[in-house]
C-alpha positions in Angstrom: -33.9 36.4 24.1 -30.9 37.3 26.2 -27.6 35.4 25.7 -26.4 33.9 29.0 -22.8 32.8 29.3 -22.0 30.6 32.3 -18.6 31.3 33.7 -18.7 29.2 36.9 -16.4 26.4 35.7 -13.7 29.1 35.0 -14.1 32.4 36.6 -16.2 30.9 39.4 -13.7 28.2 40.4 -10.4 30.1 39.8 -10.6 31.9 43.1 -12.0 29.1 45.2 -9.8 27.6 48.0 -10.9 24.2 46.8 -9.3 22.9 43.6 -11.5 20.5 41.7 -10.2 17.8 39.4 -10.6 18.2 35.6 -13.2 15.4 35.7 -15.3 17.2 38.3 -15.0 20.5 36.4 -16.2 18.8 33.2 -19.1 17.3 35.2 -20.1 20.7 36.4 -20.1 22.0 32.8 -22.2 19.0 31.8 -24.7 19.7 34.6 -25.0 23.3 33.6 -25.6 22.3 30.0 -28.4 19.9 31.2 -30.0 23.0 32.9 -30.3 24.7 29.6 -27.2 26.8 29.3 -25.7 26.8 25.8 -22.7 29.1 26.3 -20.3 27.8 29.0 -16.7 29.0 29.8 -15.1 25.8 30.9 -11.3 26.5 31.3 -8.5 29.0 31.5 -5.4 28.3 29.5 -3.0 29.9 31.9 0.1 28.4 33.6 -1.0 26.3 36.6 1.6 27.9 38.8 -0.3 31.2 38.5 -3.8 29.8 38.9 -3.6 26.2 40.1 -7.4 25.8 40.2 -7.3 25.9 36.3 -4.7 23.2 35.8 -5.6 20.5 33.3 -7.6 22.7 30.9 -7.1 20.3 28.0 -8.4 17.4 30.2 -11.5 19.4 31.0 -12.3 20.0 27.4 -11.6 16.4 26.4 -14.2 15.2 29.0 -17.0 17.5 27.9 -20.2 16.0 26.4 -20.3 16.3 22.6 -23.0 18.8 21.7 -23.0 20.9 18.5 -25.6 23.2 20.1 -23.4 24.2 23.1 -20.6 26.8 22.7 -17.9 25.6 25.1 -15.2 28.3 25.5 -11.9 28.9 27.3 -10.1 32.0 28.5 -6.8 32.9 26.8 -4.5 35.7 27.9 -1.6 35.3 25.5 -0.6 33.6 22.3 0.7 30.5 24.1 -2.7 30.1 25.7 -4.3 30.4 22.3 -2.1 27.7 20.9 -3.2 25.4 23.7 -6.9 26.3 23.2 -6.7 25.8 19.4 -5.2 22.3 20.0 -8.5 21.3 21.6 -12.0 21.0 20.2 -13.1 24.4 21.5 -14.7 26.7 18.8 -14.8 29.8 20.9 -12.1 31.7 23.0 -12.5 34.6 25.4 -9.7 37.1 25.6 -9.6 39.7 28.3 -7.5 42.7 29.3 -7.9 45.5 31.8 -8.3 49.2 30.8 -6.1 50.3 33.7 -2.3 50.0 34.1 -2.6 49.2 37.8 -4.6 46.1 37.2 -2.7 45.1 34.1 0.5 45.0 36.2 -1.1 43.1 39.0 -3.1 40.7 36.8 -0.9 40.1 33.8 2.4 41.7 34.6 2.1 44.0 31.6 0.7 47.4 30.5 -2.7 48.2 29.0 -1.1 48.9 25.7 0.8 45.6 25.6 -2.3 43.7 26.8 -4.4 45.3 24.1 -1.9 44.4 21.4 -1.7 40.9 22.7 -5.5 40.6 22.6 -5.6 41.8 19.0 -3.2 39.0 18.1 -5.3 36.5 19.9 -8.5 37.6 18.0 -6.6 37.5 14.7 -5.2 34.0 15.5 -8.5 32.7 16.6 -10.2 33.9 13.4 -7.4 32.4 11.3 -8.3 29.1 12.8 -12.0 29.6 12.3 -12.7 30.1 16.0 -14.9 32.8 17.5 -13.4 35.4 19.8 -15.0 37.5 22.5 -13.1 40.4 24.1 -13.8 41.2 27.8 -12.6 44.6 29.0 -11.8 44.4 32.7 -12.1 47.2 35.3 -14.5 49.2 33.2 -16.4 50.4 36.3 -13.5 50.9 38.6 -10.0 49.7 39.5 -8.7 48.5 42.9 -5.4 50.2 42.2 -6.2 53.2 40.0 -9.6 54.1 41.4 -12.3 55.7 39.2 -12.1 54.9 35.4 -12.8 57.5 32.8 -15.7 56.2 30.6 -14.0 57.8 27.6 -11.1 55.5 28.1 -13.4 52.4 28.2 -15.0 53.5 25.0 -11.7 54.0 23.3 -10.9 50.3 24.1 -14.4 49.3 22.9 -13.8 50.9 19.6 -10.3 49.4 19.4 -11.7 45.9 20.1 -14.3 46.4 17.5 -11.7 47.5 15.0 -9.7 44.5 15.8 -12.5 42.2 14.8 -13.9 41.1 18.2 -17.1 39.0 17.6 -18.5 40.3 20.9 -17.4 42.9 23.6 -18.1 42.6 27.3 -17.7 45.3 29.8 -16.5 43.8 33.1 -17.2 45.2 36.6 -14.3 43.2 37.9 -14.5 44.5 41.5 -18.3 45.1 41.7 -18.0 48.9 42.0 -20.6 49.9 39.4 -24.0 51.4 39.8 -27.1 51.1 37.5 -26.8 54.5 35.9 -23.1 53.9 35.1 -24.0 50.5 33.6 -26.7 51.9 31.4 -24.5 54.8 30.1 -21.6 52.5 29.4 -23.7 50.0 27.5 -25.5 52.6 25.4 -22.2 54.3 24.6 -20.4 51.0 23.9 -23.1 50.0 21.4 -22.6 53.3 19.6 -18.8 52.8 19.6 -19.1 49.2 18.2 -21.9 49.2 15.7 -23.1 45.8 14.7 -21.2 44.0 17.5 -23.0 42.5 20.4 -22.2 44.2 23.7 -22.7 42.6 27.1 -21.8 42.8 30.8 -19.6 40.7 33.1 -20.8 41.7 36.6 -19.7 41.0 40.2 -21.9 41.5 43.2 -19.3 42.8 45.6 -21.2 45.8 46.6 -24.7 44.3 46.1 -25.4 46.2 42.8 -24.8 43.4 40.4 -28.4 42.5 39.6 -29.5 46.1 39.4 -26.6 46.7 37.0 -27.8 43.7 34.9 -31.3 45.1 34.7 -30.0 48.6 33.7 -27.7 47.0 31.1 -30.6 45.0 29.6 -32.7 48.2 29.4 -29.8 49.9 27.6 -29.5 47.2 25.0 -27.0 44.6 26.4 -27.6 41.3 24.6 -25.1 39.1 26.6 -24.7 38.6 30.4 -22.1 36.5 32.1 -23.0 34.8 35.4 -21.7 32.1 37.6 -23.6 29.3 39.2 -24.3 30.0 42.9 -22.5 33.3 42.7 -19.2 31.6 42.9 -16.1 33.5 41.9 -13.9 36.5 42.3 -10.5 37.5 41.0 -7.3 36.3 42.6 -5.6 39.6 41.6 -8.3 42.0 42.8 -8.2 42.6 46.5 -11.5 41.9 48.3 -13.4 41.1 45.0 -16.1 38.7 45.6 -18.3 36.5 43.4 -20.0 37.0 40.1 -23.7 37.5 39.9 -25.4 34.1 40.5 -26.8 32.4 37.4 -30.0 31.2 39.1 -30.6 34.6 40.8 -30.2 36.3 37.4 -32.6 33.8 35.8 -35.2 34.5 38.5 -34.9 38.2 37.7 -35.2 37.5 33.9 -38.3 35.4 34.5 -39.9 38.3 36.4 -39.1 40.6 33.5 -40.5 38.2 30.9 -37.1 37.9 29.2 -36.4 34.5 27.5 -33.2 32.7 28.4 -33.7 29.0 27.8 -32.7 27.8 31.3 -34.5 25.5 33.8 -34.4 27.4 37.1 -35.2 24.3 39.2 -32.3 22.5 37.6 -29.9 25.4 38.2 -30.8 25.3 41.8 -30.0 21.6 41.9 -26.6 22.3 40.3 -25.8 24.9 43.0 -26.8 22.4 45.8 -24.6 19.7 44.2 -21.7 22.1 43.9 -21.9 23.2 47.5 -21.6 19.5 48.4 -18.6 19.1 46.1 -16.8 22.2 47.4 -17.8 21.6 51.0 -18.8 25.2 51.7 -21.7 27.6 51.1 -22.1 29.5 47.9 -22.9 33.2 48.0 -26.0 33.2 45.8 -29.4 33.5 47.5 -31.9 31.8 45.3 -30.7 28.2 45.7 -31.3 28.7 49.5 -34.7 30.3 49.2 -36.0 28.4 46.1 -38.1 29.8 43.4 -41.5 31.4 43.9 -44.1 30.1 43.9 -42.3 26.9 45.1 
């Protein structure tokens, strides 16, 4: 069974022109849970001046349905964010840093070395509080500022994250530049560099290779895939980056492959339809428009 992590309430909404209230973001998370998703990233503990769409993270968490079988999580980028997250009921945090200095400067006003050290402190602090910590490495497939990324550099950071105690490591194609062969090689090599630690992918579909990359990653041994309902998303600090791979489109692919995932495809389609109405604009995913097959 593949682990699906729904990132729509956080990564999906953080780049949308419409800012939803904390209550609506919590409702979205609850609807996704009702569709069978059991890992949902619901908030980002960043300053609202930087990402106003993520204001009120604590309110979102407080409004979530109580469910011990659902791993609600939040993104933290520094120790202040971790303090805020640990003051809530969340039992999982996601830390992220880019492997390129160009993106580190644009996204977090720091260097790769400083961001990696900060992430190590986040992981240690989370574990000290009994909270699980995932590390996502951004720009593993390409950087909008520094161009091509050396796979050896990515693997150095995979090994570093593993040595720092990450419970899980995700390779992010932040700008949707990756291709299937690249995804397969990176996943296989990352698994070797982080023995015993789950390795997954966080994919964007900017250049229409996201689903092919997901398939290649699965074949290479990835056990976790991030996705966003309706294909919503993008990065406010990555020029021209578009949405994540759509959760329902990915689930349709997984069904065709015979891969278990625990989700109700029809219900996911209904969530996308509801979210389009709430946001007042179309979502980039395709399956919620076409429907499953056979219908």
